[in-house]
Phi, psi and omega in degrees: 000142188295149180216160180260157185238146175280135179227160176258139172248119190242131177213148349298154186295335183291352179261357199280353186084172195292327183069212187261116182292341175306333176301338176261299191286323176288335172291316181291319178296311187271319181272335192244352175064036169287135179273164185245153173235094188262135176229113177293351183261356176235123182284077179197159185241133171232130187230141183231127182295160182302329178277353176068022177264334184242154182209133171248118185236125177250116181241083188306131176244147179301329170272114182295342181280346178271156182298132169257324187251128176227128172244118176239152177222132188282161180297135181204118177066233184274352182271124178288159175298143178219168173210153175230137182228145174232146177283166182308322188271359176306125178298138183298328186294329184277331177290320185291338179286334176282312186290327177295314177300320174301319185266003188273113190284351175266001183266126177301141190270001174234158188214128180253006173276170178274121180299330178287352183303312172309320183292313179299321180299332183263013175089009173293155183213171173308124183300142182275340183239140173229148181264006182092341179255340176273167176261145186287356173286357181290181182227150173231143179293160183302328176275357185071012185255358173229136177225152176238138180211164179246131185232124178261123174268145176298126175088350178287148182283328185219154177275148178275158173265134176226143182237135179210136172248124179194163163281148183303129177071011176245159183302153187292144168294303169200160185227154176223138182238123179239125182287174191279355178261004176308130182305143182297329185286335166293327177290315183296318178302312187297313181300321178291326178293320178295323186277350182293124189271357183289128182293158182250145183271128183224149173288136189307317181289359186242014178277125174307150174303320176300325174292323174293328192265325190239349184260197176236107182243120182236160181262143180217171179224126174233161182291153178294327176293315175309313180289325182285332184257000183305311185294316179303321178293318178298316176299314181297316178298311175304317187289337182267001178300136180283155174279136182295149172279153182298140179230136186294150182287129173297148181282156170285168181093194188299339180275352191232164181290135176287135177294154178284149176286127178297136174277000000 
């Protein structure tokens, strides 16, 4: 007989803790046909895209502040090689926003918009404090617990993106790093996931302390069936995504989008 299960609803979502990594890995394998390289003697997962250009690797490290998730893409055409990393405590749903955008056949691979727009719409603002190494072009969440910034490295062609969740002057809860060649639509997808105000579902005993003390955590009940089939529904939905129709390249000049000024 169907029964309900106690869950915690956590907001903002960047405080929710890691969640289920299968939300990313199983979806890539089953819906997007990424192949696996399994070694039962090594505690890691390696997934490779069908075109062999992208790879997702999870390498658990004893230090949870070190990157556990690494997404890499090889040089291809006009697109330079790029990489994105996430720490162990990064919510799987936020990581999935990036992998979903990467694998979506209907998503344009270029973006002329402002990646900060989803953050501004959610009330994020310019950070009030800088450490001397970050850019004043960054953004901070309304509660001050999450930050996005641009970091310029000497001699680098483009600036990198850094996302961090932490209390002021405390070690980071989790950190993400996107190198400067990461496609703009993936950056925008990540920022939109950060700004999403929909609470994330977690097991009550797995809610991080920071979420209890500085977030909004409420109790709820969902049916065991709903919880058990959530990943299955996600896989089905991703597998059924439509392919984009070919679109003509917009002409340069006043009738087309102007390239953004390099920072």
